[in-house]
Structures are given as structure tokens and as C-alpha cells.
C-alpha positions in Angstrom: 0.6 -6.5 -27.9 -0.7 -9.0 -24.8 2.3 -10.7 -23.3 3.0 -14.3 -24.4 2.6 -15.7 -21.0 1.7 -14.4 -17.6 1.6 -16.5 -14.2 1.1 -15.5 -10.8 1.4 -16.6 -7.4 0.1 -15.7 -3.5 2.8 -16.4 -1.0 2.1 -16.2 2.9 4.0 -15.1 5.3 3.5 -15.2 9.1 3.9 -11.5 9.7 4.4 -8.2 7.5 7.7 -7.4 8.0 9.0 -10.4 6.5 6.7 -10.1 3.5 8.3 -6.7 3.0 11.9 -7.6 3.1 10.8 -10.2 0.5 9.9 -7.2 -1.9 13.2 -5.8 -1.0 14.9 -8.9 -1.8 12.9 -9.1 -5.6 13.3 -5.7 -6.5 17.2 -5.7 -5.3 18.0 -8.9 -7.2 16.7 -6.7 -10.3 13.7 -8.6 -11.0 10.5 -6.1 -12.0 7.3 -8.0 -11.6 4.7 -7.1 -13.3 2.7 -6.6 -9.7 3.6 -7.0 -6.3 0.7 -6.2 -4.0 0.5 -7.1 -0.4 -2.1 -7.4 2.0 -1.8 -7.1 6.0 -3.2 -9.5 8.8 -6.0 -7.0 9.6 -7.2 -6.9 5.8 -7.1 -10.7 5.3 -9.4 -11.0 8.7 -11.9 -9.2 6.5 -11.7 -11.6 3.6 -10.8 -14.8 5.1 -13.8 -16.6 3.6 -12.8 -15.6 0.1 -9.2 -16.8 1.0 -7.8 -20.4 -1.3 -6.1 -21.0 2.1 -6.6 -21.4 6.0 -5.0 -18.8 7.8 -2.3 -19.7 10.1 -2.7 -19.0 13.9 -0.7 -15.8 13.7 -0.6 -12.5 12.3 0.0 -13.3 8.6 0.8 -11.2 5.5 0.2 -12.3 1.7 2.1 -11.0 -1.3 0.1 -10.9 -4.9 2.7 -11.5 -7.3 2.5 -11.7 -11.3 5.0 -11.8 -14.1 4.5 -11.6 -17.6 6.8 -11.7 -20.7 8.0 -14.3 -22.9 7.0 -18.0 -21.8 10.5 -19.0 -21.2 11.5 -15.8 -19.3 8.5 -15.7 -17.3 9.2 -19.6 -16.1 12.3 -19.0 -15.3 11.5 -15.7 -13.2 8.9 -17.4 -11.4 11.3 -20.2 -10.5 13.4 -17.7 -9.0 10.8 -15.6 -7.2 9.8 -18.8 -5.6 13.3 -19.4 -4.4 13.4 -15.9 -3.2 10.3 -16.1 -1.2 10.9 -19.3 0.5 14.4 -17.8 1.5 12.9 -14.8 3.0 10.3 -17.0 5.2 6.9 -17.7 3.0 5.2 -20.5 4.7 2.8 -21.0 1.6 3.6 -20.3 -2.2 0.3 -20.8 -4.0 0.7 -20.6 -7.8 -1.7 -19.2 -10.6 -1.0 -20.4 -13.7 -4.4 -20.1 -15.6 -6.2 -16.9 -16.1 -9.1 -18.6 -14.0 -6.7 -19.1 -11.0 -5.3 -15.4 -11.4 -8.8 -14.0 -11.6 -9.7 -15.6 -8.3 -6.2 -14.1 -6.6 -7.2 -10.7 -8.1 -10.8 -10.7 -6.8 -9.7 -11.1 -3.1 -7.6 -8.0 -3.7 -10.2 -5.9 -5.0 -12.5 -6.6 -2.1 -10.5 -5.1 0.6 -11.0 -1.2 0.3 -15.2 -2.2 0.0 -14.8 -4.6 3.2 -12.8 -2.0 5.1 -15.4 1.0 4.4 -18.2 -1.5 5.5 -16.3 -2.3 8.6 -15.4 1.1 10.3 -17.5 3.7 12.0 -14.6 6.1 10.8 -12.4 5.4 8.1 -9.6 7.5 6.7 -7.5 6.3 3.5 -4.0 7.6 2.7 -1.9 6.4 0.4 1.9 7.1 1.5 4.9 6.0 -0.2 8.1 5.2 0.9 11.9 3.9 -0.7 11.7 -0.1 -0.6 14.1 0.1 1.7 11.8 1.7 4.2 8.9 -0.2 4.0 10.0 -3.0 6.3 10.6 -0.4 9.0 7.2 1.5 8.4 4.8 -1.5 8.7 6.9 -2.6 11.6 5.9 0.8 13.4 2.0 0.4 12.7 1.2 -1.7 15.5 2.9 1.1 18.0 0.7 4.0 16.8 -2.2 2.0 16.8 -1.8 1.4 20.4 -0.9 4.9 21.2 -3.6 6.5 18.9 -6.4 4.1 19.6 -6.7 3.2 16.1 -6.5 0.3 13.5 -4.8 0.6 10.8 -5.3 -1.7 7.6 -2.4 -1.5 5.1 -2.3 -2.5 1.7 -0.8 -1.8 -1.6 1.5 -1.8 -4.4 4.8 -2.9 -2.5 6.8 -2.9 -5.7 6.8 0.9 -6.0 6.6 1.4 -2.2 3.3 2.3 -2.2 1.6 1.7 1.1 -2.5 2.3 1.4 -2.6 3.1 5.4 -6.5 2.5 6.0 -7.1 4.5 9.7 -9.9 3.3 11.2 -11.6 3.6 14.4 -15.2 1.9 15.8 -15.8 4.7 18.1 -16.8 8.2 15.7 -16.1 9.9 19.3 -12.1 9.2 18.8 -12.1 11.0 15.5 -9.6 13.8 16.6 -7.4 11.0 18.2 -7.6 8.9 14.7 -6.8 12.5 13.2 -3.9 12.9 15.3 -2.4 9.3 14.4 -2.9 10.3 10.7 -0.6 13.2 10.9 1.9 11.1 13.0 1.8 8.6 10.5 2.3 11.1 7.7 5.3 12.6 9.8 6.9 8.9 10.4 6.3 8.7 6.4 8.4 11.8 5.7 11.3 11.0 8.2 11.5 7.7 6.3 12.5 10.0 3.2 8.7 9.2 1.9 5.9 11.2 0.0 2.2 11.6 1.9 0.8 11.0 -1.3 1.7 7.8 -3.8 -0.8 8.2 -6.4 -4.1 9.6 -5.2 -3.0 13.2 -5.2 -3.6 16.3 -3.0 -6.9 17.4 -3.6 -8.8 19.1 -0.6 -8.3 16.2 1.9 -4.4 16.5 2.3 -3.9 20.0 1.2 -3.6 20.7 5.0 -0.5 18.4 5.0 1.2 19.4 1.8 3.1 22.0 4.2 4.8 19.0 6.0 6.3 18.1 2.6 6.9 21.2 0.6 8.4 24.6 1.8 6.6 27.5 1.9 8.8 28.8 -0.9 7.9 25.8 -3.1 4.1 25.8 -2.5 4.4 29.7 -3.5 6.0 29.0 -6.4 3.6 26.2 -7.3 0.9 28.7 -6.4 2.2 31.5 -9.0 2.4 28.8 -11.8 -1.4 28.1 -11.0 -2.3 31.9 -11.0 -0.5 32.4 -14.3 -2.6 30.1 -16.1 -5.7 30.4 -14.0 -5.5 34.3 -12.6 -9.5 34.1 -11.9 -8.9 31.0 -9.7 -12.2 29.3 -11.5 -10.2 26.3 -12.6 -10.6 23.4 -10.1 -10.7 26.2 -7.0 -9.9 25.0 -3.4 -7.7 22.1 -4.5 -3.9 21.2 -3.4 -3.0 24.8 -1.9 -4.0 25.0 1.5 -5.9 28.5 2.2 -4.0 31.9 2.6 
């Protein structure tokens, strides 16, 4: 059934670490919004004209938070979330009570991947996930990897469950090898933070080469044997997930 009430807001922070600390605080205090999305300053630089506010002269990050449920519960939860966001350093809170206002905010979020794809000459999308307690550490490390490998990383995603979309890009196609090396290094960082190399997109073909980074040879062999039990002729979705023998 449709929730009795839905409210949303857009929280602006001076930096991404503050935004991620806010997410940890919200979840740590037992609140479970129906959505907590985030966009980093690089993403915001591509969609600035769509935003209902002027960007501060820093490297801002935003959270898009939505709650739903009984009217009284929603009102109380939204008030509590506003207090938490303010305590964690939010410099602006833009509330979206009407369906039209919420739609405008989500329209901004939906444009991000398209804008990154149009912007970058080389675009490597990854969808790692880390524990909520490690999100801030992950995003805080991104500038170090950008400098080391000569890449730009656009970060956005579903912060409420630690699912971070790291979009590794470069404007120089000749630096693809460095970008791929940087991608592997970011996946290694994710695993050191007790995360996983794929939060929702799966392994498929593109990530098959990275699977041994996360799973042992025995684990991969066991999963492969289960697949072969049901597909002895290897005709179902061939070449996916498991690295070549």
C-alpha cells in the first residue's frame, strides 16, 4: 500500500566526509529513511544548473533523504533528521514536502550518470559497498588515488546501505592503463575496509577479473561446480562471473 505520508529534503555539506558522517549518525541513532542518496562535488559540478540552490565556493556534497509512513511518524522523524544533519555540519536544508518538490530533487539525481558519461572520454563505473562505519574513510581517500593515478572519481550512490558508485574517469584515452590500475587500487581499498567489490550490479564479465581479489580459489571452485551441476554443457549465460580457467 502507498505510504500515508512522504517527505524529503536535500542536505548540503561543505565536504563529502561530513555528509558521510551524517549518514553514519542517522543510521547509528536507529533511523531508517526510505532513501539516503549522496552526490559528491564532482557530480554536482556537472548538474549545477539543475540544483535549487547556489553551490558554495568549496567542494560541497549533498544528501537526498526521504522518509515515509504514518503522518505523525514522518513529521517526527524528519524533525529529528534535520537536527542530526545540522549537528553534523549541514550548511543548508532544503525541504521537499510536496510530490512536485521531491520529483525535482530526484530528477537531479537521475541525471548524474548521463552527465558523467557525456563528460568523460574514458568512463569506468564501479559499485562498491562498505560498512557504514567505513564510508567516510573511503571517500576521504579518493583525492589521494586521483592524484596518484591521474584520474577523476565521481562518487554518488545509496549511502544508507554503504553502496558507493565510484565512477573512474579520465579525459585522456591514452591513460586507460593508469585508470585501470587506479580502479584495481580502489577495489583493494574497498576490501581492506571490509567491503565488497560489487554492491548491486553483480560480477558479470567486467568484474570477473577482480573476483579472486575477494573470494578464495576454493570458494570460486565451489561456486563454479554448483553452476556446472545445473549447466553441464555451459550454455547458460556463458563466460559470466567466473574467470577463465
